[in-house]
C-alpha positions in Angstrom: 8.3 7.6 -11.8 8.4 4.9 -14.5 5.5 3.0 -12.7 3.5 6.2 -12.7 4.2 6.7 -16.4 3.1 3.1 -17.1 -0.3 3.8 -15.5 -0.8 7.1 -17.4 -0.5 9.1 -14.2 0.6 12.7 -14.6 3.9 13.1 -12.7 5.3 16.1 -10.8 9.0 15.5 -10.3 12.1 17.2 -8.9 14.4 18.7 -11.5 17.4 17.6 -9.4 19.6 14.6 -9.5 19.0 12.0 -12.1 15.3 12.6 -12.4 15.4 15.0 -15.3 17.0 12.3 -17.4 14.3 9.8 -16.3 11.3 12.0 -16.8 12.5 13.9 -19.9 9.7 16.2 -21.0 7.0 13.8 -19.8 6.6 15.4 -16.3 6.0 18.7 -14.7 9.2 19.5 -12.9 9.9 21.7 -9.9 12.9 22.9 -7.9 13.1 20.6 -4.8 14.5 23.4 -2.6 11.6 25.8 -3.4 8.2 25.0 -1.8 6.5 27.5 -4.1 8.0 25.8 -7.2 6.6 22.5 -5.9 3.2 24.1 -5.2 3.0 25.6 -8.7 3.8 22.2 -10.3 1.1 20.4 -8.4 -1.4 23.2 -9.1 -0.5 23.0 -12.8 -0.9 19.2 -12.9 -4.4 19.5 -11.4 -5.5 22.1 -13.9 -4.3 20.5 -17.1 -6.7 20.2 -20.0 -7.3 17.0 -21.9 -4.9 17.9 -24.7 -2.0 18.5 -22.3 -2.8 15.3 -20.3 -2.7 13.4 -23.6 0.6 15.0 -24.6 2.2 14.2 -21.3 0.9 10.6 -21.4 2.3 10.2 -25.0 5.7 11.6 -23.9 5.7 9.3 -20.9 5.2 6.2 -23.2 8.2 7.4 -25.2 10.3 7.8 -22.0 9.3 4.3 -20.9 10.9 2.8 -24.0 14.3 4.2 -23.0 14.2 2.3 -19.7 13.3 -1.3 -20.6 14.8 -4.3 -18.8 16.4 -5.3 -22.1 18.1 -1.9 -22.4 19.3 -2.1 -18.8 20.8 -5.6 -19.5 22.5 -4.4 -22.7 24.0 -1.3 -21.0 25.1 -3.3 -17.9 26.9 -5.8 -20.2 28.7 -2.9 -21.9 29.9 -1.6 -18.6 31.3 -5.0 -17.6 33.0 -5.5 -20.9 34.6 -2.1 -20.7 35.8 -2.8 -17.1 37.3 -6.1 -18.2 39.0 -4.5 -21.2 40.4 -1.7 -19.0 41.7 -4.1 -16.5 43.5 -6.1 -19.2 45.1 -2.9 -20.6 46.4 -1.9 -17.2 
């Protein structure tokens, strides 16, 4: 999903699992257990006007900023520090 955002590709994504957090409002989502829902999402993506495409691409760039390697490293360090602190308190 993030690679697609990086290239400006319009994304249709499941609204299940962790994907809603990843895509935010930058993708067209569908219920993964409903074929019609997936079909409607794909059809909608293929019929977007240029304004809607631009909006989704802008939102995708905003989502990408939330998932940088730097943010991943910072958050991972926090998890390790909390785990160490918790083990010391036990």
